[in-house]
C-alpha positions as MATLAB code, in Angstrom:
seq = 'XXXXXXXXXXXXXXXXXXXXXXXXXXXXXXXXXXXXXXXXXXXXXXXXXXXXXXXXXXXXXXXXXXXXXXXXXXXXXXXXXXXXXXXXXXXXXXXXXXXXXXXXXXXXXXXXXXXXXXXX';
ca = [
       8.351   -9.173   32.162;
       5.325  -11.436   31.754;
       3.027   -8.497   32.517;
       4.615   -6.621   29.618;
       3.906   -9.547   27.273;
       0.342   -9.730   28.559;
      -0.316   -6.064   27.740;
       1.440   -6.409   24.391;
      -0.864   -9.324   23.553;
      -3.929   -7.365   24.601;
      -2.899   -4.402   22.453;
      -2.261   -6.655   19.446;
      -5.678   -8.305   19.846;
      -7.326   -4.900   20.014;
      -5.658   -3.724   16.811;
      -6.449   -6.949   14.930;
     -10.112   -6.655   15.926;
     -10.123   -3.011   14.867;
      -8.626   -3.809   11.458;
     -10.980   -6.717   10.792;
     -13.999   -4.687   11.918;
     -13.334   -1.748    9.584;
     -12.145   -3.675    6.518;
     -15.640   -4.254    5.010;
     -16.418   -0.545    5.391;
     -13.127    0.352    3.712;
     -13.772   -1.971    0.759;
     -17.318   -0.683    0.366;
     -16.202    2.960    0.506;
     -13.448    2.382   -2.073;
     -15.914    0.760   -4.463;
     -18.388    3.646   -3.988;
     -15.688    6.224   -4.752;
     -14.630    4.309   -7.859;
     -18.195    3.784   -9.116;
     -19.184    7.414   -8.529;
     -16.139    8.826  -10.333;
     -15.537    6.286  -13.105;
     -19.023    4.959  -13.857;
     -20.696    8.318  -13.041;
     -23.235    6.662  -10.721;
     -24.823    9.098   -8.278;
     -27.245    6.910   -6.304;
     -25.920    3.558   -5.169;
     -23.699    1.341   -7.290;
     -23.845    0.149  -10.860;
     -24.499   -3.598  -11.372;
     -20.804   -4.335  -12.045;
     -19.715   -2.630   -8.830;
     -22.520   -4.287   -6.831;
     -21.252   -7.646   -8.016;
     -17.666   -6.708   -7.118;
     -18.726   -5.502   -3.662;
     -20.693   -8.676   -2.999;
     -17.778  -10.817   -4.179;
     -15.209   -8.898   -2.120;
     -17.279   -9.070    1.062;
     -17.957  -12.784    0.576;
     -14.219  -13.389    0.121;
     -13.539  -11.384    3.261;
     -16.048  -13.465    5.238;
     -14.468  -16.684    3.970;
     -10.877  -15.608    4.664;
      -8.919  -18.463    6.287;
      -6.550  -16.000    8.008;
      -9.295  -13.902    9.604;
      -8.176  -13.481   13.205;
      -4.793  -12.122   12.067;
      -5.588  -11.213    8.483;
      -3.045   -9.109    6.579;
      -4.086   -6.578    3.968;
      -5.028   -8.310    0.729;
      -2.049   -6.960   -1.205;
       0.321   -8.725    1.220;
      -1.708  -11.876    1.758;
      -0.027  -15.224    0.997;
      -3.407  -16.751    0.016;
      -4.951  -15.396   -3.193;
      -8.648  -16.141   -2.825;
      -9.915  -13.832   -5.596;
     -10.497  -15.087   -9.122;
      -8.061  -13.434  -11.527;
     -10.643  -11.189  -13.232;
     -12.069  -10.041   -9.887;
      -8.556   -9.519   -8.538;
      -7.820   -7.192  -11.451;
     -11.075   -5.301  -10.889;
     -10.488   -4.811   -7.166;
      -6.877   -3.847   -7.834;
      -8.072   -1.130  -10.238;
     -10.615    0.056   -7.673;
      -7.978    0.237   -4.935;
      -5.436    1.915   -7.175;
      -7.950    4.606   -8.086;
      -9.680    5.011   -4.722;
      -6.681    4.653   -2.421;
      -5.292    8.177   -2.853;
      -8.793    9.677   -2.786;
      -9.626    7.962    0.522;
      -7.341   10.412    2.316;
      -9.781   13.275    1.798;
     -13.064   11.406    1.196;
     -12.838    8.950    4.117;
      -9.829    9.981    6.229;
     -10.591    7.751    9.219;
     -10.840    4.603    7.087;
      -7.699    5.614    5.213;
      -5.859    6.060    8.514;
      -6.984    2.665    9.832;
      -6.025    0.985    6.547;
      -2.639    2.732    6.488;
      -1.882    1.656   10.048;
      -2.934   -1.882    9.171;
      -0.529   -1.934    6.225;
       2.361   -0.654    8.355;
       1.409   -2.878   11.257;
       1.519   -6.053    9.193;
       4.676   -5.155    7.273;
       6.707   -4.773   10.461;
       5.868   -8.262   11.781;
];
């Protein structure tokens, strides 16, 4: 029985590392999709989206729950300022459905992460 718990722990650690590793890429990709479609930016990001990306990644680096971080929408700690939270919420609401066909691997990892954390 203890061997089963050992392997379960190893699998959980692997998935947490996977989620935390790909989260910055997911945030960046969502912001690029939003900026390209809404702000009509073709090369890079507009200044507003650059600021949002920098802010989001800095908040991710400073997350107090990092080893076992839930997705931001289910996080008990709200570390975003209210205006930035509204901006990133709009970005995610717009980009989320489009991630399925524009970045399917990141969408799959994010979807598993959401299901994974909701069942615990």
